[in-house]
C-alpha positions as CSV (number, residue, x, y, z in Angstrom):
1,X,0.1,0.1,0.1
2,X,1.2,3.2,-1.0
3,X,2.0,5.9,2.0
4,X,0.2,9.1,2.2
5,X,2.1,11.6,0.0
6,X,1.9,14.5,2.6
7,X,3.1,13.6,6.2
8,X,0.0,14.4,8.1
9,X,0.2,14.8,12.3
10,X,-1.6,16.9,14.9
11,X,-5.1,18.1,13.9
12,X,-5.2,15.7,11.0
13,X,-8.1,13.4,9.9
14,X,-8.3,9.9,8.0
15,X,-11.8,8.5,7.6
16,X,-13.1,5.6,5.5
17,X,-15.9,7.2,3.2
18,X,-19.0,5.4,2.1
19,X,-17.7,4.3,-1.3
20,X,-14.1,2.5,-0.1
21,X,-12.0,5.5,-0.4
22,X,-9.9,7.2,2.6
23,X,-10.0,11.0,3.0
24,X,-7.1,12.8,4.7
25,X,-6.2,16.0,5.2
26,X,-5.0,18.7,7.4
27,X,-2.2,18.3,10.1
28,X,-0.2,20.9,11.9
29,X,-1.3,24.1,13.4
30,X,2.2,24.6,14.8
31,X,1.7,28.4,14.6
32,X,2.0,31.4,12.3
33,X,4.5,30.4,9.5
34,X,5.0,26.8,10.3
35,X,6.1,24.7,7.2
36,X,4.1,21.7,8.4
37,X,0.7,23.5,8.6
38,X,-1.6,21.5,5.9
39,X,-4.5,23.1,4.6
40,X,-5.1,20.6,1.9
41,X,-6.4,17.1,1.6
42,X,-5.8,14.3,-0.3
43,X,-7.7,11.0,-1.3
44,X,-6.5,7.3,-1.3
45,X,-7.9,4.8,-3.5
46,X,-7.2,1.3,-2.1
47,X,-5.9,-1.2,-4.7
48,X,-8.7,-3.1,-4.4
49,X,-11.0,-0.8,-6.1
50,X,-8.9,-1.7,-9.5
51,X,-8.3,-4.2,-11.8
52,X,-4.4,-5.5,-12.9
53,X,-4.5,-2.9,-15.5
54,X,-5.5,-0.2,-13.3
55,X,-9.2,0.0,-14.6
56,X,-12.0,0.5,-12.3
57,X,-12.9,-3.0,-11.1
58,X,-17.0,-4.1,-11.2
59,X,-18.2,-3.6,-7.6
60,X,-21.2,-5.6,-5.7
61,X,-24.1,-3.4,-5.2
62,X,-26.5,-3.4,-2.3
63,X,-30.2,-3.2,-4.0
64,X,-32.0,-3.4,-0.8
65,X,-31.9,-3.8,3.1
66,X,-35.1,-5.1,4.8
67,X,-36.1,-3.6,7.1
68,X,-35.2,-0.6,5.0
69,X,-32.3,1.2,6.6
70,X,-32.8,0.0,10.2
71,X,-31.0,-3.0,11.8
72,X,-32.3,-3.7,15.4
73,X,-29.9,-5.4,17.6
74,X,-29.5,-8.6,17.5
75,X,-31.5,-9.2,14.4
76,X,-31.1,-10.8,11.3
77,X,-31.6,-8.5,8.3
78,X,-32.3,-9.4,4.6
79,X,-29.8,-7.8,2.2
80,X,-30.3,-8.0,-1.4
81,X,-27.2,-7.5,-3.8
82,X,-26.8,-7.6,-7.7
83,X,-24.1,-10.2,-7.6
84,X,-23.0,-12.7,-5.4
85,X,-20.9,-11.9,-2.3
86,X,-19.2,-13.8,0.3
87,X,-18.6,-11.3,3.3
88,X,-20.6,-8.4,5.1
89,X,-19.2,-5.8,7.5
90,X,-20.4,-3.0,9.2
91,X,-18.3,0.1,9.6
92,X,-19.3,2.9,11.8
93,X,-19.1,6.5,10.6
94,X,-16.1,8.1,12.2
95,X,-15.6,11.2,14.4
96,X,-12.1,12.0,13.9
97,X,-10.4,15.3,15.7
98,X,-6.8,15.6,16.5
99,X,-5.6,13.1,14.8
100,X,-7.6,10.4,16.5
101,X,-10.8,8.6,15.3
102,X,-12.2,6.9,18.5
103,X,-15.2,6.0,16.7
104,X,-14.7,4.5,13.2
105,X,-14.7,0.5,14.2
106,X,-15.4,-2.3,11.7
107,X,-17.6,-5.5,12.8
108,X,-17.7,-8.3,10.6
109,X,-20.9,-9.8,10.4
110,X,-22.2,-13.6,9.8
111,X,-24.5,-14.3,6.8
112,X,-26.3,-17.1,5.0
113,X,-27.7,-17.2,1.6
114,X,-31.6,-17.1,1.5
115,X,-31.7,-17.4,-2.5
116,X,-30.0,-15.9,-5.2
117,X,-28.1,-12.8,-4.3
118,X,-30.3,-12.8,-1.0
119,X,-28.8,-13.1,2.2
120,X,-29.9,-13.0,6.2
121,X,-27.2,-10.8,7.6
122,X,-26.8,-11.1,11.6
123,X,-26.6,-7.8,13.7
124,X,-24.6,-8.6,16.7
125,X,-26.8,-8.5,19.8
126,X,-24.4,-6.6,22.2
127,X,-24.6,-2.6,22.2
128,X,-21.1,-2.6,23.0
129,X,-19.7,-3.9,19.9
130,X,-22.5,-2.7,17.5
131,X,-23.1,0.6,19.0
132,X,-26.5,2.3,18.3
133,X,-26.4,4.6,15.6
134,X,-25.6,5.2,12.0
135,X,-23.4,2.6,10.1
136,X,-22.2,1.7,6.6
137,X,-22.9,-1.8,5.5
138,X,-20.4,-3.3,3.2
139,X,-21.2,-6.6,0.8
140,X,-17.9,-7.9,-0.1
141,X,-17.3,-10.2,-3.0
142,X,-14.9,-13.5,-3.5
143,X,-12.2,-11.2,-4.6
144,X,-12.5,-8.9,-1.5
145,X,-14.1,-6.3,-3.4
146,X,-16.4,-4.0,-1.3
147,X,-19.6,-2.6,-2.4
148,X,-20.4,1.3,-2.0
149,X,-22.0,1.1,1.3
150,X,-25.7,1.3,2.4
151,X,-26.2,3.2,5.6
152,X,-28.2,1.3,8.4
153,X,-29.4,2.4,12.0
154,X,-28.3,0.0,14.6
155,X,-30.9,0.2,17.3
């Protein structure tokens, strides 16, 4: 994986976005005239979003969740995709500040196929693991390529 082209330090942010790219920005704030202050941002596109010839890869797509955008703790939600997937994971929306992101966590989910591209996905029952609130739900195919996230509300 390529390193960031601009070193970022205190008062910086790096956060996973719903389309699977990483946004990083800021850094510095060490005083007037400081050369380490960065009033810019950059985007990191992970290799799994590209084919070996650097063209954009085909990604699975989440067509629907049922119940729509709601995921009660301990429930099994139905997820329909446009193609076969092997895994699901939830990633909490981040809250980054001062180079710390104490909220963006990833929770792998168990699933079972119930039809052609239809899956029952188990939401954890423990609110200390699946913290109630808004999460990104990713479907991941056998090649490790994630979908663009669907937004779900764990309740």
